[in-house]
C-alpha positions as CSV (number, residue, x, y, z in Angstrom):
1,M,12.1,-46.4,16.2
2,K,12.4,-43.7,18.8
3,D,15.4,-41.3,18.8
4,N,17.2,-40.3,22.0
5,K,17.6,-36.8,20.5
6,P,14.3,-36.0,18.8
7,W,14.7,-32.2,19.1
8,F,17.6,-32.2,16.6
9,S,14.9,-32.8,13.9
10,C,13.6,-29.3,14.7
11,L,17.0,-27.7,14.4
12,K,17.5,-29.5,11.0
13,W,14.2,-28.2,9.7
14,G,15.0,-24.8,11.1
15,V,18.0,-24.8,8.9
16,V,15.8,-25.8,6.0
17,L,13.5,-22.9,6.8
18,G,16.4,-20.4,6.9
19,V,17.7,-21.6,3.5
20,M,14.2,-21.4,2.1
21,L,13.7,-17.8,3.3
22,A,17.1,-16.9,1.8
23,L,16.2,-18.4,-1.5
24,F,13.0,-16.5,-1.6
25,E,14.9,-13.3,-0.9
26,V,17.2,-14.0,-3.9
27,V,14.2,-14.9,-6.2
28,K,12.5,-11.7,-5.2
29,M,15.6,-9.7,-6.0
30,F,15.8,-11.1,-9.5
31,A,12.0,-10.7,-10.0
32,R,12.2,-7.1,-8.9
33,N,15.1,-6.4,-11.4
34,V,13.0,-7.7,-14.3
35,E,9.9,-5.7,-13.0
36,F,7.9,-8.9,-12.4
37,E,4.4,-8.1,-10.9
38,G,4.0,-11.1,-8.7
39,A,4.3,-10.0,-5.1
40,K,1.1,-11.7,-4.0
41,M,2.1,-15.0,-5.6
42,F,5.4,-14.8,-3.7
43,D,3.5,-14.2,-0.4
44,L,1.3,-17.2,-1.0
45,A,4.2,-19.4,-2.0
46,L,6.0,-18.3,1.2
47,I,3.0,-19.2,3.4
48,I,2.6,-22.6,1.8
49,A,6.4,-23.4,2.1
50,Y,6.4,-22.2,5.7
51,V,3.5,-24.4,6.7
52,L,4.9,-27.4,4.9
53,I,8.3,-27.1,6.7
54,L,6.6,-26.7,10.1
55,Y,4.3,-29.7,9.4
56,T,7.2,-31.9,8.2
57,G,9.5,-30.9,11.0
58,V,6.9,-31.6,13.8
59,K,5.8,-34.8,12.1
60,E,9.4,-36.0,12.2
61,L,9.6,-34.9,15.9
62,K,6.5,-36.8,16.7
63,E,7.9,-40.0,15.1
64,K,11.1,-39.8,17.1
65,Y,9.7,-38.5,20.4
66,P,9.6,-41.3,23.0
67,D,6.4,-40.3,24.6
68,R,3.1,-39.0,23.4
69,L,3.6,-35.6,21.9
70,S,1.6,-32.9,23.7
71,F,0.3,-29.7,22.2
72,A,2.9,-27.7,24.1
73,K,5.8,-29.9,22.9
74,A,4.5,-29.8,19.3
75,F,4.3,-26.0,19.5
76,L,7.8,-25.9,21.0
77,G,9.0,-27.8,18.0
78,C,7.5,-25.2,15.7
79,L,9.1,-22.5,17.8
80,I,12.5,-24.1,17.6
81,I,12.2,-24.4,13.8
82,S,11.0,-20.8,13.5
83,I,13.7,-19.3,15.7
84,T,16.4,-21.3,14.0
85,G,15.2,-20.2,10.5
86,S,14.7,-16.6,11.6
87,V,18.3,-16.4,13.0
88,L,19.8,-17.8,9.8
89,F,17.6,-15.5,7.7
90,F,18.7,-12.5,9.8
91,G,22.4,-13.4,9.1
92,Y,21.7,-13.9,5.4
93,D,19.8,-10.6,5.1
94,M,22.7,-8.7,6.7
95,V,25.0,-10.1,4.0
96,H,22.4,-9.8,1.2
97,Y,21.7,-6.0,1.6
98,A,25.3,-5.1,2.6
99,V,27.1,-7.0,-0.2
100,I,24.9,-8.8,-2.7
101,D,22.2,-6.1,-3.2
102,P,23.3,-2.9,-1.6
103,Q,20.7,-0.9,-3.4
104,G,17.9,-3.3,-2.5
105,L,16.5,-1.4,0.4
106,D,16.2,1.8,-1.7
107,K,14.4,-0.2,-4.4
108,K,12.1,-1.7,-1.8
109,Y,11.3,1.8,-0.5
110,E,10.6,3.1,-4.1
111,S,8.3,0.1,-4.8
112,A,6.5,0.7,-1.5
113,L,6.0,4.4,-2.4
114,T,4.6,3.4,-5.8
115,N,2.2,0.9,-4.3
116,Y,1.1,3.5,-1.7
117,R,0.5,6.1,-4.4
118,A,-1.6,3.6,-6.3
119,V,-3.7,3.0,-3.2
120,I,-4.2,6.7,-2.7
121,E,-5.4,7.2,-6.3
122,R,-8.1,4.6,-5.8
123,D,-9.5,6.5,-2.8
124,T,-12.3,9.1,-3.0
125,I,-11.5,12.8,-2.4
126,T,-12.6,13.8,1.1
127,D,-14.7,16.8,1.8
128,Q,-11.7,18.5,3.5
129,E,-9.6,17.9,0.4
130,L,-12.4,19.1,-1.9
131,N,-12.8,22.3,0.0
132,A,-9.0,22.9,0.0
133,Y,-9.0,22.3,-3.7
134,L,-11.8,24.8,-4.3
135,D,-10.0,27.3,-2.1
136,T,-7.0,26.9,-4.4
137,V,-9.2,27.5,-7.4
138,R,-10.5,30.7,-5.9
139,V,-6.9,32.0,-5.3
140,I,-5.7,31.1,-8.8
141,M,-8.8,32.7,-10.4
142,A,-8.3,35.9,-8.4
143,E,-4.6,36.0,-9.5
144,Q,-5.5,35.5,-13.1
145,E,-8.3,38.0,-12.9
146,A,-5.9,40.6,-11.5
147,K,-3.5,40.0,-14.3
148,V,-6.2,40.4,-17.0
149,C,-7.6,43.6,-15.4
150,Q,-4.2,45.3,-15.5
151,S,-4.8,46.1,-19.1
152,D,-5.1,49.8,-19.7
153,T,-7.7,49.3,-22.4
154,L,-10.3,48.2,-19.9
155,T,-12.7,50.6,-18.3
156,D,-13.7,50.4,-14.7
157,T,-17.2,49.2,-15.7
158,V,-15.7,46.3,-17.7
159,R,-13.4,45.4,-14.8
160,A,-16.4,45.3,-12.5
161,D,-18.2,43.1,-15.1
162,I,-15.2,40.8,-15.3
163,H,-15.2,40.4,-11.5
164,R,-19.0,39.6,-11.5
165,G,-18.5,37.1,-14.3
166,T,-15.7,35.2,-12.7
167,D,-17.6,35.2,-9.4
168,M,-20.6,33.7,-11.1
169,I,-18.5,31.0,-12.8
170,V,-16.8,30.1,-9.5
171,H,-20.2,30.0,-7.7
172,F,-21.8,27.5,-10.2
173,Y,-18.5,25.6,-10.5
174,E,-18.3,25.0,-6.8
175,E,-22.0,24.2,-6.5
176,K,-21.6,21.5,-9.2
177,L,-18.5,19.9,-7.5
178,L,-19.9,20.0,-4.0
179,A,-23.2,18.4,-5.0
180,R,-21.9,14.9,-5.7
181,R,-25.5,13.9,-6.5
182,S,-25.2,12.1,-9.8
183,A,-24.5,8.4,-9.5
184,D,-22.7,8.3,-12.9
185,T,-20.1,10.8,-11.7
186,V,-19.2,9.0,-8.4
187,H,-16.1,7.5,-10.0
188,Q,-15.0,10.9,-11.1
189,Y,-14.3,11.8,-7.4
190,Q,-11.6,9.2,-7.2
191,L,-8.3,11.0,-6.7
192,S,-7.0,9.6,-10.0
193,N,-9.9,11.0,-12.0
194,F,-10.8,14.1,-10.0
195,P,-8.3,16.6,-11.5
196,A,-9.4,16.1,-15.1
197,Y,-13.1,16.0,-14.1
198,S,-12.8,19.3,-12.1
199,R,-11.1,21.0,-15.1
200,R,-13.8,19.7,-17.4
201,V,-16.6,21.0,-15.2
202,L,-14.8,24.4,-15.1
203,V,-14.6,24.5,-18.9
204,E,-18.3,23.5,-19.2
205,T,-19.3,26.2,-16.8
206,L,-17.4,28.8,-18.8
207,A,-19.0,27.6,-22.0
208,L,-22.5,28.2,-20.5
209,Y,-21.5,31.7,-19.3
210,V,-20.0,32.6,-22.7
211,A,-23.2,31.4,-24.5
212,Q,-25.3,33.6,-22.2
213,N,-23.1,36.7,-22.4
214,E,-21.4,36.5,-25.8
215,N,-22.2,40.2,-26.5
216,Q,-20.8,41.6,-23.3
217,P,-17.5,43.5,-23.6
218,S,-16.2,41.7,-20.5
219,T,-16.8,38.2,-21.8
220,P,-13.4,37.8,-23.7
221,S,-11.5,38.8,-20.5
222,V,-13.6,36.5,-18.4
223,Q,-12.9,33.7,-20.9
224,Q,-9.2,34.4,-20.8
225,T,-9.2,34.4,-16.9
226,V,-10.9,31.1,-16.7
227,Q,-8.8,29.5,-19.4
228,Q,-5.6,30.6,-17.7
229,T,-6.9,29.3,-14.4
230,C,-7.7,25.9,-16.0
231,T,-4.1,25.8,-17.3
232,Q,-2.7,26.5,-13.8
233,L,-4.9,23.7,-12.4
234,N,-2.9,21.2,-14.4
235,A,-0.3,21.4,-11.7
236,I,-2.7,20.9,-8.8
237,N,-3.5,17.3,-7.9
238,P,-5.1,16.4,-4.5
239,A,-3.5,12.9,-4.8
240,D,-0.1,14.5,-4.9
241,I,-0.9,16.6,-1.8
242,R,-2.2,13.6,0.2
243,F,0.8,11.5,-0.9
244,E,3.3,14.2,0.2
245,Q,1.5,14.6,3.5
246,N,1.4,10.9,4.3
247,K,4.4,9.2,2.6
248,S,6.4,9.4,5.8
249,R,4.1,6.5,7.0
250,V,5.8,4.2,4.5
251,P,8.8,2.6,6.3
252,H,12.2,3.3,4.9
253,Y,15.1,1.1,6.1
254,D,18.5,2.7,5.4
255,K,20.6,0.2,7.2
256,P,20.7,-3.6,6.6
257,G,20.7,-4.5,10.3
258,R,17.4,-2.7,11.0
259,Y,15.6,-4.3,8.1
260,A,17.1,-7.7,8.8
261,G,16.0,-7.6,12.4
262,I,12.4,-6.5,11.6
263,S,12.2,-9.0,8.8
264,A,13.5,-11.9,11.0
265,M,11.1,-10.9,13.7
266,M,8.1,-10.9,11.3
267,N,9.1,-14.3,10.1
268,L,9.3,-15.5,13.7
269,L,5.8,-14.2,14.3
270,Y,4.5,-16.0,11.2
271,G,6.1,-19.2,12.5
272,M,4.4,-18.8,15.9
273,F,1.1,-18.2,14.2
274,F,1.2,-21.1,11.8
275,G,2.8,-23.2,14.5
276,I,-0.4,-23.0,16.6
277,F,-2.4,-24.8,13.9
278,V,0.4,-27.2,13.0
279,A,0.9,-28.2,16.6
280,M,-2.9,-28.6,17.1
281,Y,-3.1,-30.9,14.0
282,H,-0.3,-33.1,15.2
283,Y,-1.6,-33.2,18.7
284,R,-5.0,-34.3,17.6
285,S,-3.6,-36.8,15.0
286,K,-1.5,-38.7,17.6
287,N,-3.1,-42.1,18.2
288,P,-3.6,-42.8,21.9
289,I,-2.7,-46.5,21.5
290,E,-2.4,-47.1,25.2
291,Q,-6.0,-46.0,25.8
292,R,-7.3,-48.2,23.1
293,A,-5.5,-51.2,24.6
294,E,-7.0,-50.5,28.0
295,G,-10.5,-50.4,26.4
296,I,-10.0,-53.8,24.7
297,E,-8.8,-55.4,27.9
298,N,-11.8,-54.2,29.8
């Protein structure tokens, strides 16, 4: 039986959508408080629920609509559902982050920063970052060498030998890191692995130098210089540098209204996107009974 007010079905399902989105926000709040790692499952569940509500809402509209439902009207039904749900969700988010979970936006930001840092650590160090790191190593090595050479017990000849020794170590150290030729060390150039790998290469280079120059008077001082440099490098991490340079790209919402508006707009865009396919399905699934009847009569 056809209804004189079929569009009220869309408003009803829009309210259902708004309630569903609000419930998802509450569930995510509790899940975040217990440190539940299931963001992707939430996203998948949200997509499924969104499509089901749009599908059911347009299906009910089609059953109540007095004429054959066109694609435009089916999509309009999806749009009404999405707008209604997004408006209700906007209102709920305003209350949620102002009253229910006032620290929620800060927690979301912290979580986003953590996820962004994890993405960075999976990346490979770039040539620019590698060269900058090696420049830092040179600076630290020069500083440590200067400290070691301040000793009054060292002659000018020994100081010159120390300088030659550290230069040699730096040269072979840089050559090894810049090569990147060995397939089994490719993963060592991931930002999460590179700091430890670079220090290990420096220690190995020093070990080779010591083995070849163990009787030289300058060798203990060279060894001290490199060891102190290696200790200083514990505080140098290219991942930290990239993170600090780019963390401003992670959005931070300090006011509920701004976050609620963007979140509602995103949900409206989701509804419009999914609505295209839902409207297309219902438009194609509508039986053209009148055309069939004409065919039988002819």
